[in-house]
C-alpha positions as CSV (number, residue, x, y, z in Angstrom):
1,M,36.2,15.5,4.8
2,S,33.1,14.8,2.7
3,M,30.4,13.6,3.8
4,T,29.4,9.9,4.4
5,L,26.4,7.5,3.7
6,R,25.8,7.5,6.9
7,Q,25.0,11.0,8.2
8,L,22.7,10.9,5.2
9,E,20.7,7.5,7.3
10,Y,21.3,9.7,10.4
11,F,19.8,13.0,9.0
12,L,17.0,11.3,6.8
13,I,16.3,9.6,10.5
14,L,16.4,13.2,12.0
15,S,14.5,14.9,9.5
16,S,11.6,12.5,10.1
17,K,11.5,11.9,13.6
18,L,12.5,15.9,14.3
19,N,13.7,15.1,17.6
20,F,17.1,14.2,18.5
21,R,16.4,12.0,21.3
22,I,14.0,9.8,19.2
23,A,16.6,10.2,16.3
24,A,19.3,8.6,18.3
25,E,17.8,6.0,19.6
26,S,16.9,4.7,15.7
27,C,20.2,5.4,15.2
28,F,21.6,3.2,17.4
29,I,23.6,5.8,18.9
30,T,23.6,8.5,21.3
31,Q,22.5,11.6,21.1
32,P,25.8,13.8,21.3
33,A,27.2,12.0,18.7
34,L,24.4,12.4,16.6
35,S,24.3,16.1,16.6
36,S,27.9,15.9,16.0
37,Q,27.4,14.3,12.6
38,I,24.1,16.2,11.5
39,K,26.4,18.7,12.4
40,L,29.4,17.9,9.9
41,L,27.4,17.0,7.6
42,E,25.7,20.8,7.5
43,E,29.5,22.1,7.4
44,N,30.5,20.1,4.6
45,L,27.3,21.2,2.3
46,G,27.6,24.4,3.7
47,L,23.9,24.9,5.0
48,L,21.6,24.7,7.9
49,L,19.1,21.9,7.3
50,F,17.8,22.4,11.0
51,E,16.4,25.4,12.9
52,R,16.7,23.6,16.7
53,N,15.2,25.3,20.1
54,K,14.7,24.1,23.5
55,Q,10.6,22.9,21.9
56,N,11.5,21.3,18.9
57,V,13.1,20.7,15.3
58,T,12.4,21.7,12.6
59,L,13.3,21.2,8.8
60,T,14.8,24.2,6.4
61,S,13.3,24.9,3.5
62,Q,17.2,23.5,2.3
63,G,16.7,20.6,4.3
64,H,13.9,19.4,2.9
65,R,15.8,19.8,-0.4
66,M,18.4,18.2,0.5
67,A,16.1,15.4,2.3
68,E,15.2,14.7,-0.9
69,R,18.5,14.5,-2.2
70,A,19.7,12.2,0.3
71,R,17.1,9.4,-0.8
72,H,17.7,9.2,-4.3
73,I,21.6,8.4,-3.1
74,L,20.8,6.0,-0.5
75,S,17.9,4.3,-2.5
76,A,20.6,4.3,-6.0
77,V,23.1,2.9,-3.2
78,N,20.9,0.3,-1.9
79,D,19.6,-0.7,-5.2
80,M,23.5,-0.8,-6.2
81,E,24.3,-3.1,-3.5
82,G,21.2,-5.4,-3.9
83,E,21.4,-5.7,-8.2
84,A,25.6,-6.5,-7.1
85,C,24.5,-9.8,-5.5
86,N,21.6,-10.9,-7.2
87,L,23.9,-11.1,-10.3
88,Q,26.4,-13.0,-8.2
89,K,23.0,-15.2,-7.2
90,P,19.5,-14.4,-9.2
91,F,16.1,-14.4,-7.3
92,S,18.3,-14.2,-3.3
93,G,18.1,-11.8,-0.9
94,E,15.2,-9.7,0.7
95,L,12.1,-9.4,-1.1
96,R,9.7,-6.5,0.7
97,I,6.9,-6.6,-0.2
98,G,4.3,-4.1,0.7
99,V,-0.1,-5.2,-0.1
100,I,-3.1,-3.0,1.3
101,P,-5.4,-4.5,3.9
102,T,-8.4,-5.2,0.9
103,I,-5.9,-7.7,-0.7
104,A,-3.1,-9.5,1.4
105,P,-5.6,-11.7,3.6
106,Y,-7.5,-13.3,0.1
107,I,-4.4,-13.3,-1.8
108,L,-0.9,-14.1,0.0
109,P,-2.1,-17.2,1.8
110,S,-2.4,-19.2,-1.1
111,V,0.8,-17.4,-2.9
112,I,3.3,-16.6,-0.4
113,P,4.2,-20.8,-0.2
114,A,4.3,-21.3,-3.9
115,L,7.0,-18.1,-4.2
116,S,8.8,-19.0,-1.1
117,H,9.3,-22.3,-3.1
118,S,9.3,-21.5,-6.3
119,Y,12.7,-19.3,-5.0
120,P,13.7,-21.1,-2.0
121,D,16.8,-18.4,-1.8
122,L,14.5,-15.6,-1.1
123,R,13.6,-13.6,2.3
124,L,10.6,-12.9,1.7
125,F,9.0,-9.4,4.3
126,L,5.2,-8.2,3.8
127,H,3.9,-5.3,5.1
128,E,1.0,-4.7,4.8
129,H,-0.8,-0.5,5.0
130,R,-2.5,1.6,2.8
131,T,-2.0,2.6,-0.7
132,D,-0.7,6.0,0.2
133,R,1.6,5.6,2.8
134,L,2.9,1.8,0.8
135,I,3.5,4.3,-2.2
136,E,5.9,6.6,0.8
137,M,7.2,3.3,2.0
138,I,8.3,1.9,-2.6
139,L,9.7,5.5,-3.5
140,D,12.2,5.5,-0.2
141,N,13.4,2.3,-1.4
142,K,11.7,0.3,2.0
143,L,9.7,-1.9,-0.2
144,D,11.3,-3.7,-3.6
145,L,7.2,-4.5,-4.5
146,L,3.6,-3.7,-3.8
147,L,0.6,-5.8,-4.7
148,L,-2.3,-3.2,-4.7
149,D,-5.2,-2.1,-7.1
150,L,-3.4,0.0,-9.5
151,N,-6.2,2.0,-10.3
152,V,-4.7,4.8,-8.1
153,E,-1.7,7.8,-8.5
154,L,1.1,5.7,-9.1
155,K,3.9,8.6,-9.0
156,G,6.1,7.1,-11.2
157,L,6.3,3.3,-10.5
158,C,6.0,0.7,-13.2
159,S,3.4,-1.4,-13.2
160,L,1.9,-5.0,-14.0
161,A,-1.4,-6.0,-14.2
162,L,-2.8,-9.6,-12.2
163,Y,-6.2,-9.7,-12.0
164,D,-9.6,-7.8,-12.2
165,D,-11.8,-8.2,-8.9
166,P,-15.1,-6.6,-9.7
167,F,-17.3,-5.3,-6.7
168,L,-20.9,-6.7,-5.1
169,L,-23.7,-4.8,-3.0
170,A,-23.4,-6.2,0.4
171,T,-26.8,-4.9,1.7
172,P,-28.6,-6.6,5.5
173,F,-30.7,-9.7,4.6
174,G,-34.6,-8.2,4.4
175,H,-33.9,-4.8,1.9
176,K,-35.7,-4.1,-0.2
177,L,-33.3,-3.8,-2.7
178,N,-32.6,-8.1,-1.9
179,T,-35.7,-8.7,-4.5
180,K,-33.7,-7.9,-7.3
181,S,-31.1,-10.5,-9.3
182,V,-28.8,-7.4,-10.5
183,I,-28.5,-4.4,-9.3
184,L,-28.4,-1.5,-11.7
185,K,-27.5,2.4,-11.9
186,K,-31.3,3.0,-10.9
187,D,-31.4,1.2,-8.1
188,L,-28.9,3.2,-6.4
189,K,-30.0,6.0,-6.8
190,D,-30.3,7.9,-3.2
191,Q,-29.0,5.5,-1.6
192,E,-26.1,5.2,1.0
193,L,-23.4,3.5,1.0
194,L,-21.3,2.3,3.9
195,L,-17.6,3.5,3.0
196,L,-13.5,2.9,4.2
197,E,-12.0,5.7,5.5
198,D,-9.4,7.7,3.1
199,G,-6.2,6.4,2.4
200,H,-8.6,3.3,1.2
201,C,-8.1,3.5,-2.7
202,M,-11.3,1.2,-2.0
203,R,-13.1,4.0,-1.2
204,D,-12.5,5.9,-4.2
205,H,-14.1,3.3,-6.4
206,A,-17.2,3.2,-3.8
207,L,-17.6,7.5,-4.0
208,D,-16.5,7.4,-8.1
209,I,-19.6,4.3,-8.3
210,C,-21.5,6.8,-6.0
211,E,-21.4,9.8,-8.2
212,F,-22.1,7.4,-10.9
213,S,-25.6,6.0,-10.0
214,Q,-26.3,8.8,-8.0
215,A,-26.1,7.3,-4.2
216,R,-25.0,9.2,-1.3
217,E,-21.8,7.9,1.1
218,A,-23.4,7.3,4.6
219,P,-22.8,10.4,6.7
220,D,-20.3,9.6,10.4
221,F,-19.5,6.4,9.5
222,R,-15.9,5.4,8.2
223,A,-14.6,2.1,8.4
224,S,-11.1,1.2,9.4
225,S,-11.2,-2.5,7.7
226,L,-13.9,-4.6,5.4
227,S,-15.1,-6.7,8.7
228,T,-16.7,-3.2,10.3
229,L,-17.9,-2.7,6.8
230,I,-19.6,-6.5,7.0
231,G,-20.7,-6.2,10.1
232,M,-22.6,-2.2,10.4
233,V,-23.9,-4.0,7.3
234,A,-25.4,-6.8,9.1
235,A,-26.9,-4.5,11.6
236,G,-28.8,-3.0,9.4
237,S,-27.1,0.2,9.2
238,G,-26.7,0.7,5.9
239,I,-25.6,-1.0,2.5
240,T,-22.0,-1.3,0.5
241,L,-19.7,-2.6,-1.7
242,L,-16.9,-5.4,-1.4
243,P,-14.7,-6.9,-3.7
244,S,-16.0,-10.8,-4.8
245,I,-12.4,-12.4,-3.8
246,A,-13.4,-11.2,-0.6
247,V,-17.2,-12.5,-0.4
248,E,-15.3,-16.2,-2.4
249,M,-12.9,-16.6,-0.3
250,D,-14.4,-15.6,3.1
251,A,-17.5,-18.1,3.6
252,Q,-18.8,-16.0,6.7
253,I,-19.8,-13.5,4.2
254,R,-22.9,-14.8,2.6
255,K,-23.9,-16.2,6.1
256,T,-23.8,-12.7,6.8
257,V,-24.8,-10.6,5.2
258,Q,-27.0,-10.5,1.2
259,I,-24.5,-9.8,-2.0
260,L,-26.1,-8.8,-5.4
261,P,-24.3,-8.8,-8.2
262,L,-23.9,-5.3,-10.1
263,T,-24.9,-4.8,-13.7
264,K,-23.5,-6.4,-16.8
265,N,-20.9,-3.3,-16.9
266,T,-20.2,-4.2,-13.3
267,P,-17.3,-1.9,-11.6
268,K,-14.1,-3.0,-11.1
269,R,-10.5,-3.1,-9.6
270,T,-6.8,-4.0,-11.3
271,I,-5.3,-5.7,-8.8
272,G,-1.2,-6.0,-9.8
273,F,2.4,-5.1,-9.0
274,A,4.2,-1.9,-8.6
275,W,7.8,-0.5,-8.4
276,R,10.7,1.1,-8.9
277,P,11.7,1.6,-12.4
278,N,15.0,1.9,-11.8
279,S,14.8,-1.0,-9.5
280,Y,17.8,-4.3,-9.6
281,R,14.4,-6.0,-9.7
282,S,12.8,-4.7,-12.4
283,E,13.9,-8.4,-14.8
284,E,12.3,-10.6,-11.7
285,I,8.9,-9.0,-12.2
286,P,7.2,-11.0,-14.4
287,H,8.7,-14.4,-13.0
288,Y,6.9,-13.5,-9.4
289,A,4.1,-12.4,-11.4
290,K,4.1,-16.1,-12.9
291,V,3.7,-17.7,-9.7
292,F,1.1,-15.2,-8.8
293,R,-1.3,-15.7,-11.0
294,Q,-0.9,-19.3,-10.9
295,Y,-1.7,-19.6,-7.6
296,S,-4.2,-16.9,-6.7
297,P,-7.7,-17.8,-5.8
298,A,-9.7,-19.4,-8.7
299,C,-11.8,-16.4,-8.6
300,V,-9.3,-13.6,-9.4
301,R,-7.5,-15.6,-12.3
302,K,-7.7,-14.3,-15.4
């Protein structure tokens, strides 16, 4: 008997969970049924995919290689099904969009209603995660399109820039830098900046600026969100960098902290789309980009 797509799906779920009980629940089958299907897959391949004992389940080196192959197979099958549906009726079906947290609340509220209106046969599913997780998900065919900062390693994804989003400096009221109309490179020397935790692309930008200006990251602190950063700055714990779109779209920020422009060579992030090169929706991306550019906040429109 040849292996089946269902067996490959079960295999990938088990390789992720590494627990037969939890994986069986995720597959909506019994644990013995899952064990049987995994055993059949191993027999068909002639390989041991998992090492099992009473304490844990681990992927073998052969299992790791086959898991990568299974992802590509299932991704190709999903794309084929999607493309077949799309050939019958373009701009229809599910569109799974992943967005990073430092963009989602400022762009999606104005754009998503317009996108739904322009393409009423699309069913939009939104997922908000950090950059590294979103890239993992789209490579695993769990997402169709990403909206993120393009100044990251995209691992072979196609990309399309939508807008630039310059950074601004946020300081507590009464800070010594507040007497300046524009912040120059030399003004940040030896200053301590509060930064986001690992996995946020904005952290990488801030670290680059620190290296360029000889500023330092504040020790023993990493925020999980922009709101936490703003609150810490307002409390006088340090200074930080904020994207222009956040400052423009959230009126409370200027009431909470002082906002200062950086030098004319202002560091910025480039916000745009990323997608798999073989995605059946590749030809639709420019159409979605047109809606995003038209209905996004004016502060980031090119």
